[in-house]
C-alpha positions as CSV (number, residue, x, y, z in Angstrom):
1,M,35.8,-36.0,12.2
2,I,32.7,-35.2,10.2
3,F,31.0,-38.3,11.4
4,S,31.9,-37.6,15.0
5,I,30.5,-34.1,15.0
6,E,27.5,-35.0,13.0
7,N,26.5,-37.8,15.4
8,D,27.3,-36.0,18.7
9,T,24.0,-35.8,20.5
10,R,25.3,-33.0,22.9
11,F,25.0,-30.4,20.1
12,N,22.1,-29.1,18.0
13,N,22.6,-28.8,14.2
14,R,23.5,-25.1,14.3
15,V,26.4,-25.8,16.8
16,K,27.5,-28.8,14.7
17,A,27.5,-26.6,11.6
18,V,29.7,-24.0,13.3
19,L,32.0,-26.7,14.6
20,L,32.4,-28.1,11.0
21,I,33.2,-24.7,9.6
22,R,35.8,-24.1,12.3
23,A,37.3,-27.5,11.7
24,S,37.5,-26.8,8.0
25,R,39.5,-23.7,8.6
26,A,41.9,-25.4,10.9
27,I,42.4,-28.3,8.5
28,G,42.6,-26.0,5.6
29,A,45.4,-24.1,7.2
30,I,47.5,-27.2,7.9
31,A,46.7,-29.6,5.1
32,E,48.7,-29.7,1.9
33,E,45.5,-30.1,-0.1
34,G,43.3,-28.3,2.5
35,T,41.2,-26.4,0.0
36,S,39.2,-29.4,-1.0
37,I,38.9,-30.4,2.6
38,E,37.3,-27.1,3.4
39,S,34.7,-27.6,0.7
40,V,33.8,-31.0,2.1
41,F,33.3,-29.5,5.6
42,A,31.3,-26.6,4.2
43,N,29.0,-29.0,2.4
44,K,28.3,-31.0,5.5
45,A,27.7,-27.8,7.6
46,L,25.1,-26.6,5.0
47,Q,23.4,-30.0,5.2
48,L,23.0,-29.5,8.9
49,D,22.0,-25.8,9.0
50,D,21.4,-23.1,6.4
51,S,21.4,-20.1,8.6
52,K,22.9,-16.8,7.4
53,A,26.1,-17.3,9.3
54,V,26.6,-20.9,8.0
55,V,25.8,-19.8,4.4
56,E,28.3,-16.9,4.6
57,N,31.0,-19.0,6.1
58,S,30.5,-21.8,3.6
59,Y,30.7,-19.2,0.8
60,Q,34.1,-18.2,2.1
61,A,35.2,-21.8,2.4
62,Y,34.2,-22.4,-1.2
63,L,36.1,-19.3,-2.3
64,R,39.2,-20.4,-0.5
65,A,38.8,-23.9,-2.1
66,G,38.2,-22.5,-5.5
67,D,35.1,-24.6,-5.8
68,L,33.2,-22.5,-8.5
69,N,30.4,-25.0,-8.9
70,K,29.5,-24.9,-5.2
71,L,29.8,-21.1,-5.2
72,A,27.3,-20.9,-8.0
73,Q,24.9,-23.4,-6.4
74,L,25.1,-21.5,-3.1
75,K,24.4,-18.1,-4.8
76,E,21.5,-19.6,-6.6
77,K,20.0,-21.2,-3.5
78,H,20.6,-18.2,-1.2
79,P,20.5,-15.0,-3.3
80,E,19.0,-13.0,-0.4
81,I,22.0,-13.8,1.8
82,L,24.8,-13.6,-0.8
83,S,23.7,-10.5,-2.7
């Protein structure tokens, strides 16, 4: 799914990032181990776009996933957004 979204030429990177965040929520809600899946999708979304909305949604995904390392990295990289 990540590969399909990332390589879809119909969308710009911001739209792809939003799609990845939405997909991570859906998968997280239904997957038994969905928290780690959410973190993977959030990582890819941030690689595509680091707008305020994507950073904030990725932060929430990392919180749900309990990914403390990614939370710390994100806070360090975007202190102005996550203050």
